[in-house]
C-alpha positions, 0 to 999 in steps of 0.5 A: 302103729298100724292104725296111725298109718291107716289114719294118715292114708285117709287124711292124705287121700281125703277119701275113705273110698280112695284110701280103702283102694290104696290099703286094699281094705274094704270101706267098712273095715277101714271105717272100723279101724278109724272108729277104733282109733278114735275110741282108743285115743278118746277123741274125734279125729274127723268131722263127717259131713255126708261123704266128706271128711274134715280133720278136727284139731285133735285130728291135726295133732294126731296126723303130725304124730303119724308123720313123725312115726313114719320118719322114725320107722324109716330111720329104724329100718335104715339103722337095721339094714346093715345087720340084715345085709349080712343074712339076706340077699340084696334085692332091687326092683327097677321100673322102666318104660319099654323102650328104656328097658330094651335100650338103656337098662341092659347095659346098666344091668350088665355092669351091675350084675358083674360087680354084684352077681348075687343081687335079686333083680326084678323089673316092671314096665309101663309108660313114663307116668306109670313108672313115676307113680310106681316109684312114688308108691314105693312099688319099685326101688328106682325108675328109669325114664326118658324124661326129666321129672319135676316132683317134690316127692322124688329125686330126678337124676339126669344120666344123659341126653340124646336126640332123634335120628331118621332111620331108613332102609339102605334101599329107601329113596330118601337114603340116596339124597345127599342132604335131607330136611324135615319137609322131605318127610311130607307124606312119607310112609313111616312107623312111629312109637305108640300114642301116649309115649314120650317119644311119640309126643315129641314126634307129633309136636315136631311134625305139627311145628313144621306142618309135616304130615307123614303117612303113618303105617304102624304104631308100635311100642317096641323099638326093636320091632320098629327097626326090623319092620322098617326094613321089611316095609320100606318105611322111615322112622325117627328113633333116639340116637341112644337106641341105635346099636351098630349091630342092629343097624347093620343086621337090618340093612339100615342107614341113619341120617341126622336132620337139623330139625331132629337134632333139636328134639333133645330128650333126657334119660333120668333115674327116679328114686325116693329119699328112703330108697336111696338108703338101700345098699342095692339102690345106692350101688345101682345109682352110683354105677349108672352115674359113673358109667355115663360120666365116662361116656360123656365129655360134658357130664350132667353131674 
């Protein structure tokens, strides 16, 4: 069974080098496993042309059986799960971007741990594309990202959508204006999310579309740090509406303004998971609670 899984990984990676990294094996050790499998089956699985590997017809048949083995093993694990649940504590690993970890995840974890206090919960952080990869590689059970993801290997479940708002210190010159437009931000000192994050990409596209060039003073990953520094540095910042807790706004003496152009910057926060992961009781309960929570909050739910 192990050798068939190793073989399938080589086929899917189309490279001994990439497969050895994924399996955490040296390339010579991986080559020996493939050769041993060929000896045991009595057939040649690959045609080797230099460093390039192509499947023989026997290899294609073997790969079909390897995939079937994966499905059967997954089915076995699901069948045994109820018996394990009686003796093992439930566990859940959640992958989230830093911003969703700070804003959205705490509320969901509070609800979940209240009903399932004995669940062992761990979290991993990263940028959205990194979280997607962690879910696909099954290194986390579920991902929480501020985006809609289209991937045939994953289920993307939208929870809610929000848009950007302009956050200012109450003493900022723009805070006194009765109405604000995106053009009012021309040359304005601002703190933005770090480059490469979804919200920074959204902001850059917005500024470019409106020919606005703000004076970017800082680039930070943490939205809580941004909120604290905005007041200290007397700058402005666009932040997602869902992140703006009343206590954070009041404690940092800030005000929130809704600009027409910012209302168009809608972003969807979603859960990501694989078909196999949703069969785990802890993962399924977390998904169900998250959906129920945002159904109650939204007058027009996604689901």
